[in-house]
C-alpha positions, -999 to 999 in steps of 0.1 A, spaced: -748 35 -164 -783 28 -154 -804 -2 -168 -825 21 -191 -790 35 -208 -778 0 -211 -805 -9 -235 -787 10 -262 -761 -5 -282 -735 -15 -260 -716 -5 -228 -682 -18 -221 -688 7 -186 -694 26 -180 -737 -10 -196 -792 -194 -182 -795 -228 -192 -821 -254 -184 -808 -285 -192 -771 -289 -184 -753 -319 -201 -731 -330 -175 -695 -338 -187 -664 -340 -168 -659 -310 -144 -693 -297 -152 -717 -284 -127 -749 -303 -126 -779 -284 -130 -799 -294 -96 -825 -265 -86 -858 -258 -97 -869 -228 -119 -900 -208 -107 -930 -212 -126 -927 -177 -142 -895 -190 -160 -909 -223 -174 -912 -202 -206 -878 -191 -211 -869 -212 -239 -896 -189 -259 -888 -158 -240 -849 -161 -252 -863 -168 -287 -883 -135 -289 -853 -117 -274 -832 -130 -301 -857 -122 -327 -865 -88 -314 -830 -74 -311 -814 -97 -340 -791 -117 -317 -774 -147 -333 -767 -164 -301 -772 -160 -263 -760 -179 -235 -776 -179 -201 -769 -191 -164 -788 -188 -133 -773 -201 -100 -794 -200 -67 -783 -211 -31 -752 -225 -44 -769 -245 -70 -771 -243 -109 -808 -236 -118 -804 -230 -154 -774 -234 -180 -781 -233 -217 -774 -218 -252 -796 -205 -278 -792 -200 -313 -760 -197 -336 -723 -195 -326 -723 -173 -362 -752 -163 -380 -760 -186 -410 -737 -215 -398 -749 -248 -384 -727 -245 -350 -751 -239 -322 -744 -220 -288 -745 -242 -258 -733 -238 -220 -702 -244 -229 -698 -219 -255 -670 -190 -250 -680 -154 -256 -657 -123 -249 -670 -110 -215 -651 -80 -217 -654 -55 -189 -669 -85 -166 -632 -93 -166 -630 -62 -141 -641 -82 -113 -613 -108 -115 -587 -78 -113 -602 -66 -84 -605 -100 -67 -567 -103 -75 -558 -75 -58 -577 -85 -27 -562 -117 -29 -528 -100 -27 -537 -77 -1 -548 -108 21 -514 -121 18 -501 -90 28 -483 -82 -4 -498 -49 -9 -528 -25 5 -555 -11 -16 -545 22 2 -509 20 -11 -498 45 -37 -495 30 -71 -458 48 -74 -450 27 -43 -455 -4 -66 -448 10 -100 -424 40 -94 -422 51 -132 -465 55 -129 -474 92 -141 -506 107 -147 -509 142 -164 -513 160 -131 -482 156 -105 -506 158 -78 -528 129 -90 -494 107 -96 -485 112 -59 -520 106 -47 -531 78 -66 -540 47 -47 -546 15 -59 -581 15 -47 -585 45 -71 -575 24 -102 -607 8 -98 -634 30 -89 -634 56 -121 -629 87 -102 -595 94 -113 -602 129 -130 -600 109 -165 -628 116 -190 -650 88 -200 -632 61 -218 -600 84 -220 -569 69 -234 -589 39 -248 -576 44 -284 -543 34 -270 -558 -2 -273 -593 1 -290 -594 -13 -314 -565 -36 -310 -532 -17 -313 -493 -24 -314 -486 -8 -280 -478 -28 -251 -494 -30 -218 -463 -11 -202 -464 12 -231 -502 21 -227 -497 27 -190 -464 50 -196 -486 71 -221 -513 81 -192 -489 110 -184 -499 130 -216 -539 116 -213 -555 148 -204 -577 149 -171 -612 165 -177 -622 165 -139 -610 168 -106 -591 137 -86 -618 118 -70 -645 145 -79 -669 126 -98 -677 91 -118 -662 86 -152 -658 53 -165 -625 41 -180 -607 12 -190 -567 23 -192 -563 21 -153 -575 -13 -151 -544 -22 -170 -524 -2 -147 -540 -24 -118 -528 -56 -139 -491 -45 -139 -495 -40 -101 -505 -75 -98 -479 -87 -116 -452 -65 -95 -469 -78 -63 -473 -115 -72 -442 -120 -94 -464 -139 -121 -477 -126 -153 -514 -119 -150 -526 -147 -172 -506 -172 -148 -520 -155 -118 -556 -159 -130 -552 -194 -142 -533 -207 -108 -551 -188 -84 -587 -182 -96 -594 -205 -128 -581 -237 -116 -593 -237 -81 -629 -230 -93 -627 -254 -119 -630 -227 -149 -616 -250 -172 -630 -233 -202 -620 -197 -197 -594 -180 -217 -571 -153 -207 -580 -134 -242 -586 -142 -279 -549 -152 -281 -552 -180 -260 -583 -196 -281 -576 -225 -300 -590 -241 -329 -609 -267 -309 -624 -242 -288 -664 -238 -287 -663 -201 -294 -688 -177 -305 -685 -153 -334 -695 -116 -325 -714 -97 -347 -721 -59 -358 -748 -38 -375 -724 -21 -399 -736 15 -406 -762 7 -379 -780 -15 -404 -766 -48 -415 -754 -75 -393 -722 -86 -402 -695 -107 -384 -669 -88 -364 -634 -98 -367 -619 -113 -336 -598 -86 -317 -576 -91 -287 -570 -66 -257 -536 -84 -253 -522 -49 -240 -550 -41 -212 -563 -74 -207 -571 -66 -171 -600 -43 -182 -616 -67 -206 -597 -97 -221 -613 -127 -209 -634 -151 -229 -657 -177 -207 -687 -196 -210 -719 -195 -188 -708 -230 -174 -675 -213 -160 -693 -180 -150 -716 -197 -129 -687 -214 -109 -675 -176 -106 -709 -164 -95 -714 -191 -68 -678 -183 -53 -688 -146 -52 -722 -153 -35 -705 -174 -10 -684 -148 1 -650 -162 -16 -658 -200 -6 -654 -227 -29 -651 -265 -26 -621 -288 -42 -627 -319 -59 -625 -337 -26 -651 -315 -10 -627 -296 13 -635 -258 15 -611 -230 6 -611 -194 3 -603 -170 -23 -605 -139 -4 -615 -129 29 -650 -116 39 -640 -81 43 -627 -82 9 -658 -92 -4 -678 -65 16 -652 -37 2 -657 -49 -32 -694 -47 -30 -697 -15 -12 -703 18 -30 -674 41 -35 -682 65 -63 -717 78 -68 -728 77 -104 -759 96 -118 -792 81 -121 -810 92 -151 -850 94 -159 -860 67 -180 -877 79 -210 -897 48 -212 -926 48 -188 -922 8 -183 -884 12 -175 -892 32 -145 -899 1 -128 -861 -4 -132 -851 27 -118 -825 23 -89 -829 42 -56 -790 43 -55 -764 38 -81 -725 38 -78 -694 19 -85 -675 -5 -60 -644 -22 -69 -649 -37 -102 -688 -38 -95 -715 -16 -100 -736 -14 -70 -775 -6 -74 -809 -14 -61 -838 -32 -79 -872 -34 -60 -858 -29 -28 -830 -54 -32 -794 -49 -35 -779 -58 -68 -743 -60 -76 -735 -64 -114 -715 -55 -144 -719 -53 -182 -692 -59 -209 -690 -44 -242 -665 -62 -270 -665 -54 -309 -695 -80 -317 -705 -88 -283 -718 -76 -250 -729 -93 -215 -742 -90 -182 -734 -104 -149 -761 -97 -119 -756 -109 -84 -783 -103 -56 -766 -113 -26 -793 -112 2 -810 -139 -23 -777 -161 -30 -789 -153 -68 -769 -150 -99 -776 -145 -135 -751 -144 -164 -763 -135 -201 -737 -137 -229 -747 -125 -263 -731 -121 -300 -745 -90 -308 -740 -53 -299 -773 -46 -282 -773 -42 -244 -813 -45 -246 -810 -80 -252 -791 -91 -220 -811 -65 -200 -842 -80 -210 -833 -118 -199 -816 -104 -167 -849 -84 -158 -871 -114 -165 -853 -135 -141 -850 -108 -114 -887 -105 -115 -894 -141 -110 -871 -141 -81 -877 -108 -67 -906 -86 -79 -930 -102 -99 -938 -66 -114 -957 -78 -146 -936 -56 -166 -929 -66 -202 -893 -61 -204 -890 -72 -238 -915 -47 -250 -899 -20 -228 -864 -25 -240 -874 -25 -277 -888 6 -272 -858 20 -258 -838 9 -287 -863 23 -310 -858 60 -290 -824 55 -293 -824 51 -330 -848 75 -337 -827 102 -316 -796 94 -337 -815 99 -367 -828 132 -357 -791 141 -346 -779 132 -384 -807 154 -399 -798 181 -377 -762 180 -389 -773 180 -427 -796 208 -420 -768 229 -406 -743 219 -433 -733 244 -458 -729 218 -486 -715 243 -513 -684 254 -492 -650 242 -503 -621 235 -480 -597 264 -476 -569 248 -494 -561 220 -523 -566 186 -510 -530 178 -511 -520 204 -485 -538 186 -460 -518 154 -462 -488 147 -439 -482 135 -405 -502 144 -374 -489 139 -337 -513 134 -307 -492 136 -275 -506 104 -255 -518 86 -289 -491 92 -313 -491 96 -351 -519 98 -375 -513 99 -412 -527 116 -439 -520 106 -474 -530 116 -508 -539 88 -528 -554 89 -564 -567 123 -559 -585 113 -522 -574 119 -487 -568 88 -466 -563 88 -427 -543 61 -409 -538 56 -371 -501 45 -370 -507 20 -342 -542 7 -352 -544 -15 -382 -581 -12 -384 -584 25 -383 -580 35 -418 -607 56 -435 -614 80 -464 -619 114 -460 -648 133 -475 -654 168 -475 -681 180 -453 -679 218 -450 -652 244 -448 -623 226 -434 -642 195 -419 -639 162 -435 -659 128 -426 -636 104 -418 -652 70 -433 -637 39 -419 -632 12 -444 -640 -10 -418 -678 -4 -418 -685 -28 -388 -665 -2 -362 -699 24 -365 -673 49 -356 -675 75 -384 -659 110 -373 -656 145 -383 -621 159 -383 -616 196 -387 -587 215 -393 -576 249 -379 -552 271 -402 -526 295 -396 -526 331 -405 -503 323 -434 -526 292 -444 -504 268 -432 -522 241 -410 -523 246 -372 -539 216 -357 -568 190 -363 -596 179 -339 -617 148 -341 -652 138 -328 -676 109 -334 -705 118 -358 -733 94 -342 -744 92 -305 -744 56 -309 -708 53 -314 -688 34 -286 -673 59 -261 -643 40 -263 -637 57 -294 -623 90 -276 -615 108 -307 -624 143 -291 -593 137 -267 -567 138 -294 -549 172 -299 -535 165 -336 -509 189 -345 -486 186 -379 -452 171 -379 -428 191 -399 -414 168 -427 -377 157 -422 -352 180 -432 -328 167 -462 
């Protein structure tokens, strides 16, 4: 996804702190900031105000030194606890780089190669196409070219479901493919859950234990947590915030990706992420407490992770000022997006989570790294901060990135409003459902997700996803046999249409769903569901 697209709500795919209080195990801030970043405190305050973000944490590393590591604002809106460089945020899909690095480390040890077939390590693994099953390599799990559609299968774990990691992976056999194998880019999360299982099989360790002993402990990332289940009451952790109904900022309930943690489960701080960025920029090299040098992975692994494998389309910015950020090339490597800014190669990724979005950006030739963690769902905030820092070190373009991304957010909202007006204008409000409401009640079954129930409760229909506690919604007639599913958890921002098709005898044949707003996160992949009525059990 381009930098322009990332200005809209969030992207789980897929789209810096001055004074470091030195504590045990912390990295001291040792470098100097460019003159154009001396106003960073005021700039981040403006970003927070413009995009209604309660809290932001930022770190910048340059030439192996931490030149900025700081928190701004509130961990939770209206509460006294402040964000600092040690505050934990969900880093979501920035986890993918850790999963990719883990596979490279195992490849260095001869326990696998990235050219191995997935079925050589997980014999039970199946895609919906036998050819893809047979030819899927470990590298294919990382580079978003499997033939799955954008976000396909995400409802198996988003929002939090009761499926296990193995169950999610097994259900891939029924998730439909929408493109050819290795044909084009389409961001997915589910295959990183499969990669996690490969890591566990090859290493003989649980993935959380592998990360803890092989990456976090060696790098001194003492604050990083495997997922929200590993957070403790003593942890300095931010609360996510979402704009319910795209208007009112509210705290978002804490969620977990315990079943696909390899795609986006980690919580971390900018202090810890500075360590990660420095190790990456040093080609996998780090030093222990005694100053001895070690490697996470070999240089050729680093080169592979940062090499473009799957080309990505480059959109034309709608905002004139954002044309300065349009890359000359854009693609996906192994757990990283690879692109260009003002003639310099960038290696970066974003993360999107209910209530939190983030971005990590590396400039290898300048040994420069930037991480921005936020507790609101607006990618424009992390982009405005990141581009200001990049400008200071690389381009000095003079672009007002805050104004540019504010214009992009306004345009996205205007487009969404226009979309809704168009739907309303096309609606036949006087039409009525073909059947009495109680006839729409019953169990619907999708081959890959499982069961969705519709019940008649006090004269109204209620839809429930059987394995997803948050997905409970009230059905409101829209027109004909289409209803609006209005989720009771309004912070989800994922209201959907459900449309029933009837058999000639008037019985229900199937139901299809689709998100209403173009601002809804793509992980609500309702459009991939093929819901068919389940006959009631015979007495």
